[in-house]
N, C-alpha and C positions, 0 to 999 in steps of 0.2 A: 728565265733561265736560259743561258747561251750553252750551245752546244761546244763542248771541249774541241779544239782542232787536234785533229789526228793524222798522224804519219801517214804518209804513202808507202813506207817500207815495212815489209814483214818478214821476219826471221822463221822461216821453215826448217824445223829439225827432223831429221828422218834417221833411223837407225835399222840397220838391216842386218840380220844374220844369214849368212849363205852357207850352205853346204858344198864344199868342192867334190865334185865327183872326177872330174878330169884336170888334174893340176898341170900335166903337160900341155894340154890344149889351150888352157889359159895362159901358160907362159908363152906358148907359140903366138898367141893372138897379140899379147902384149909387146912382143918382140917384132912382129908384123906392123903394128901401129907405130913403133919406134922407128923402123925402118923407112915407112912412108912419111914421117914429118921430116921433110926436105929443110925446113927451117933451123932445124935443132943443130946446135954447134957440136962438135966432134966430141969434146970433152964432158958434156952434158949427155950425148948420145950413149959414150961409154958407161956413165954412171947409171944411166937409167937400165941399160943392158944388164948390167951387173946386179942391180937390185932386183928387177923381175926376175932373173934367173936364179937367184939365191932365195927367193920368198915368194911364194904363191899370193900372199896377200898383198905385198908391192905389186905384184902382176894385175890383181884385181883393182887396185888403186888406180893404177895407170890406165885400166880398160873403162872405168865406170867415171862418167863425165856429168857433173850436176846440170851443165847446159841442156844436156840431152833429156834430164827430167823435165825441164820447164819449156823447152824451146817451142813446142808445139800449145801452150796455154795461152790464150788469147789475152791480150791486155798486161801482159807483164813483161820485164827485161830483167834478167838476172844481173845483179850489180856487183856482187861479190860471192865467193864460193870457196870454201876450204872441206876438206874431207881426208880421212885417215882410214887406214886398215890395221887390223891385228888379228892375230889368231887367238883364239879363246875356246875355253871349255864350256860346251854348250850341253844343258839337260833340259829338255823342253819340259819335262815334268816338274821341275824345280820351281817353287814359288817365287825364287829369286827373278826368273824369267816370265813374269807375267805381265804381259805387255799393257794390262790396264791398270797398273799399280799407282799411277798417277790420278786416275781416275776415282778411285775409292775413296770415301768419305769414311772417316773415323769418328763414330758417334760416341765412343767411349770418353770423349772430353767433355761430353754434357749438353 
């Protein structure tokens, strides 16, 4: 029996739900990051500033960098990343928010 060839690439899916306690602080931090990005074209800068000022979720998306999550992990190199943010209604007591829902086996099938 031969061992099947496996890919060196791994897709890591992470879902975070954050409670925003200081929306102004998040917006200010995102605006500072935009201001510090010297390579950003003026039109892109204006668009980014508008987006993070209007929506805290956009400001968070601008501040959270997937590279930062894995940059200290030995033996890996980030190849591609995408992420988004959105405002949600969150009820931690709702079964809809059960983090282990994918791990539950349904024994009723037989």
